[in-house]
N, C-alpha and C positions, 0 to 999 in steps of 0.2 A: 393193724387191721385184722390179721389172722387170729391173734389172741382175742380180739373183740368178738369175732365170729364164734370162736370156740367157747367163749363164755356166754354170749347172748343167746345163741340159738338153743342150746340144751336147757338153759335156764327158763326161757319162755315155754319150751315144750313141757318141762316139768311143772311149771305153773299151771298150764292148761289142764294137765292130768289131775293135779291137786284140786283145781277148781271143779272139775266134773265129778271127782270122787266126793267132794264136799256136798255137792247137790244130791248125789245118791244117798249120802248119809242123812241129810236133812229129810229127804223123801221117805227113807225107811223109818225115821222117828215119827214123821207125820202119819205113816200108815199104822203105827202101833195103837193109835186111838181107835181104829176100826176093830182091833183085837178085843178091846174092852166091851164094846157094844156093837151090835150089827148095824145100827143106823145112827148117823150123826147129823147134826143140823147142817143144812146147806151153807149157811153163813160161815160156820166153823170150818167146813171143808174148803171153802174158798180161801179163808185166812191161812189154813195150814199149807195149801198149795202155793199161795203167794209168798209165804215166808220161806218155803223151800225153793222158790223161783222156778217151778216146773208146772206143766199143764196136767199131767196125770202120772200116776204111780201104779206099777204092777209088781206085786211081791209074791213070789211063788215059794210057799213054805213046804209044800209037798205036792204030790201029783194030783191030789183031789181038790185042793182049795187054793184060791187066788184072792187076794185082798186088793182092792182098787180104789183110788181116788182120782177124780178127773174133773177137768174144766174144758169148756169149748176151746179148740185149737184154732188159731188164726189162719192156718193153711196146712197143706199136706206136709208130711214128713219128707225132708229133702235128703236125709242120709242117716245111717246108723253107725255108731262107734262102740266097739266092744272093748271094755277096759279090764276084762278078766285075765288076759294074758298078752299085754301090749308089747310090741317090739319097739326098741329105741328109735330106729329110723322111721318107723311108721308114725310114732308120736311127733317126731320132728317135722315130718312131711305134713301131717294134719295141722300142726300149729302154724307153720309158715303159710299154708293155704288159707287158714282162718284169718291171719293178719292181713293178707292181700285181698280177701273177699269182703267187700263192703256191704253186700246185700244181707238183710236180716232174714234168716231161715229158721225153720223148725227142724230139730234133729232128735234122734232117739239115742239114748246112752244106756248101755247095758253093763252091769257089774255084779260083783259078789257082795251080798249083804255083810255088814260088819257083825262080828261076834257070832257067826254062824246063825244069823237070824232068818235064814231061808236058803233057797237054792239059787235064785236069780232075782235081781231087782232091775226094773226098767223104768226110765222116766223119759218124758219129752220136754223140750225146753227151747227157748229162743237163743239165737247166736249173738244178737247185738250186745247184751250185757257181758257175755263172755269176751267178745272182741274188745269192748271198752276196758274191761279189767286187764286183759292181756296188754293193751296199749299202755295203760298206766304203769303196769309192772315193768314192761320193756323200757319205758322212759326212765323209770327209777334205776334200772340196771345200767342204762346208757350213761346217766348222770354219775352213778357210782364208778363206772368204768372210766369215764372221763376224768374224774377226780383221781382215781388210781393212776391213770396215764400221766396226768400232770405231775404227780409225785414221782412217778418212775422217770419221767423226762428230766425233772430237776436233779434227781439222783444220778441219772446217766450223764447229764451235763456236768455236774460236779466231778463225777468219776473221770470223764474224758478230759476235763480241764486239769485235774490233778495228775492223772496217769499219762496223758498224751500232750495236751496243749502246752502246759508249763514246761515239761522237758524239751518239747520241740522249740519253744521260745528260747530256752537255754542254749540249745544247739545253734539257733539263729544268732543269738548274741555272741556265742563263741566264734562263729564264722565271721561276724562283723568285726570283732576285736582282732581276729587273726588277719583279716584283710587289711586292717589298718597298719599292722606291723608283722608281716609274714616272716621276717627274719628272727623275730623274738620267739625263742622256744617256749617261753612261759605262756604264750597265747594258744598253744596246742591244747586241744580239748582232752579232758580226762573222762572216760566213760563212767557214768554214774547211774544210768537209768536202770530201773528194775524190770522194765518191759523188754522181753527178749529181742523183738524185732528192732526196737529203737536202740537198744544197746549194740546190736550188730551194726546199725547205721553209725553210731558214735565210734565204734572200733574202726570201721572203714574210713570215716572222716579223720580219725587220729592218724591212721596209717598214711593217708594221702597228705595230710598236713606235715607229717614228719618227713616224708620223701620230698615234698615241695620245699620245705625249709632247708633241707640238705642241699637240694639243687640250687636254691637261691644263694646259699653261702658259697657253693662252688663257683657259681656264676660271678659272684662278687670277687672271689679270689682270681678268677680268670680275667676279669676286667682290670684288676690291679696289676696282674701279670702283663696284660696287654699294654698298659701304660708304661710299665717298666721296660718291656721289650721295645716299645717305640722310642723311649729315651736312649736305650742302649744302641738301637739301630741307627739313631741320628749320629751318635759319636762314632760308631763303627763305620758308618758310611764315609765320614770325613777321613778316618784312618785308611780305609781301603782306597779312597780316591788318591791319596798320596802314594800308596803302594802301586796303584795303577800307573801313575806317572813314571815311577822307577821301572816298572815292568815294560812300559813302552820304550824306555831308553835301552833296556836289556835286549829288545828285539833288534836294535841296530848294531849289536855286538857281532864280531866276525867269528867268535868262538863256535865251533860246530856243536858242542854239547849245549851251550847256551841257546843256540838257534833252535835246537830240537825241543828244549824244555820251555823256552820263552812263550810260544803260542799257548801251550797248556796252562801255564801260569797266568797269562793274560786272560784266557777264557774263564779260569776259575775265579779270578778277581772280579771280572765283569759280572759273573753270575752272583757273586756275593754282594756287589754294589746294587745290582737290580733287585735282589732279595731285600736288602735294607730299604731301598726306595719304596718297594711294594709294601713293606711293613709300615713305613711312615704314612703312605697314602691310604692304606687300609688297616688301620690300627685296631679294628674290631676282630671278631672271631671269623668273619667271612673272608674267603679268598677272592681276589679280583677275578673277573670274568676272563677266560682264556682268549688270547689273541691267536686265532687259528691261521695256520699257513702250511704249505707242503713241507714235510720234514722227512729227511732220509733217516730211517730208523737205525741203520747200521752205524751212522756217525754218532748218534746220541748214545747208543749202547757202548760204542768204543770209548767215548769220553768217560762214561760211568765206570767201566771196567778198569781203565787206566788209573782213575782216581782211587778206586778201591784196592788195586794192586799195591799202590804206594802205601795206603793205610794199613794193609795187612802186614807189612814189614817182613819179619822172619817166619811168620806162621805159615804152615803148610796148607794154603788155600789155593785151589786152582779154579780157573774161570773158563767157561765155554760159551761161545757165541754161535747161534744157529739162526742167522737172519738171511732170508733170500736176497740175492743181489738185486739192487735197484728197488727194494721195497720202500715205498714212500706212503706216508699217511698224513691225514689232516689233523694237526694238533698244535698246541702251544709248545714250542721247543723247550722253553725254560721250565714250564710246569711238568712236561713229560720227563725231562731230566731229573727233576726233584722226585717224581713218583718212582722212577727206576732206581735212583740213588737211595731212597729210603728203603726200598725192598731189598736191594743188594746189600746195603750196609747192615740191615737187621740180620740177614742170612750170614754175612761174614762174622758179625759179632757173636752170633749163636755158635758157629763152628769154632771160633777162637775160644769161647768160654768153655766149650766141651773138652778142650785139650786134645782133640783128635783131628787128623787131617780131614779135609772135606772138599767138596766141589760145588760150585754155583754155576748154573747154566741159564742162559736167556735165549728164548726161542720166540720167533715172530712168524705170523702166518697171515695171509690175506684171504678172507672168506668172501662170500657173496654179499653179506649184509654188514660185516664188521671186520675190523682188524683185531687180532688177538696177540697179546704178548704174555708169555708164560715165564715165570721166574721160579726155578726149583733149586733146592739145596739138599745136601746130605747131612744136615745138622740133626740135633737131638729132638726136634719137633716142639710143638707148643703144648704147655700144660692145659688142663681143662679150664682153669680159671681165666687164663689169657684168651682162650677161645671164646668164652662167654662174653668177654668185654673187649673183643678184638679191636674194634674201630672207635672206641670211646677214648677221648683224651685223658691222659694221666691214669688210665685204668688198665689198658690192654698191654702191659709190659710185664715180663718175668725176669728181666735182666737187672742186676744190681746197678743202681745209678741211672737207669733208663727213665725217661719221662712218659713214655707211652704216647708220644705225639706223632711219631713217624708214620705209623699205619693210618692214624686218624687224618693226617694231612694228605697222605697219598689217596685215601678213599675219597676225600672231599674234592681233591683236584680232578680225579677221574670222573666223579659225578658232575663236575662243572663242564666236562666235555660231553655230557649226555651218556656216559658209559657207566661201568661198574667195576669194582675190584672185588674178586671172590677168593676166599680160601678154598682151594681145590681139594687139598687133603693135607693132613699132618699126622706124623707118627714118629716113633724113635728112629725110623729109617730116613726121615726127611720131611720137607714141607714144600708145598707148591702153591703159588699165588698166580691168578690169571687176571689180566687186564683186558676188558672188552671195550673197544672204542667203536661206536656206530659210524657207518658211512652216510654221507648225504644222499639225497634222492638222485643227484646227478652222477654219483659214484657207485651206487648199488648194482 
C-alpha cells in the first residue's frame, strides 16, 4: 500500500500539471490568430476557445500590448494556480484536493508561454473536465499497479516457496523421520539450506538430534545393564542367603574373636541381601523411596569406618569421626549407610591411588533447619572433567576401573530424603562433600 501511494499520488499530480500546461499551450496557439489580424470572426473565436477548452486567453507579449480571446464565463473565478515555478508538495496537494472536490468550478491558470512567445499567459477554465481526466488516468494507474502487484505477489510466492516453504517442509520431514527412529543416526538432519537463519535452525536441530540420539543409546545400554544387574542380583541374593545362614551359626560360637567379628559379618551380609532385593524390586534407574526412622548417626558412621578400615588393608589411611554424642536424625539407615559408604570409599580409593598417606574425616552437626554431614579427605582432589560430570552415571569418575556410579547413587539417595549432596571444595590438598538433610516441621 505504501508503494501504491508513492506511485499513485505523484503520478496524478504530474498528470494534472501536464493537463493544465497543455491547455495553456492550446490557448497560446489560438491567440496567434489574433496576431495575424486585429479582428476575427466571433464564430471562429468560439471555435478556437472551445478547442482549447478555455473561456478566455490573456497573452502578454510586452508591457504595451495584450492579446485576448474570451467567452462568457458560467461563474466567478474560484481560484488561481501559477505553474511558472510550482513546488512538488503544492502540486500534490492541489491534485488531491481536486480529486476530492466534486463541484464544477472556474479557475485561472497562469504559466509561461512556450518558445518565449510572451511574458505571461493566463486562461480560465472549468474543473469538471480536468477532474474526469484525472479520474480516468488514476484508474489506469491503479489497474497497472494492481497488475504489477499481482505479478510481484506471484514472484514473491514462488520465491518464498522455493527459499522458505520447501526447506521448512524438508526440516519437518526430517523431524518426522527422526521421530519414527530416533536411535538411527542416519535420520539426523544434514544442514543444506542457503538461507542463513534457516541454516542456523538446521544446525541447532542437528545438534539437538545428535545429543538426543546419544542419550537414547546410553539409556538403552543402561536398561540392558539394569536387566543384567537384576539377573545377577537374583543369583547373588540366593548365595548371600546361604552365607547368612552360616553367619547366624557363627554367632553361636563361643570363640571371642568370632563373637566380635560375627555381628559385623551378619550386618554386612544383611545389607547385601537387602540391596539385592531392592535391585530386584526396583530394576529401573530409580531408587526406592526411603523408609524414614530415627537413626543414631554415630552407629552408621562407625559401621562405615570399620568396613573401610578392613578394605584399606596395609595402606596408610587414617579415619576420624567427629559426631556429637546422641545425635540422631530422621533417615533411612540402609540408604544413609550407602551414601556414606560411597563417599568414604571414593576418598579411600583416591588416597590409595596417590600412593601417599592420607586421612578421611566424617563430621556431623545438628542445625536449626537441617542435619549436616561433612566428609573430607586429604587426597589429590578431583580433576576438572570429573567436576563437570560429577553426579552423572558412568561419567563422573577419574579412577581407572571406576564406573562413576557411586556419587550418582549417593546424590540420588540424598535427594530422595529431600536433601542435597554438594561438593564443598576440591584441590590438590583434599576434597570435601557435604550432605544436607532437612528436618521436618515438628523437628525444626
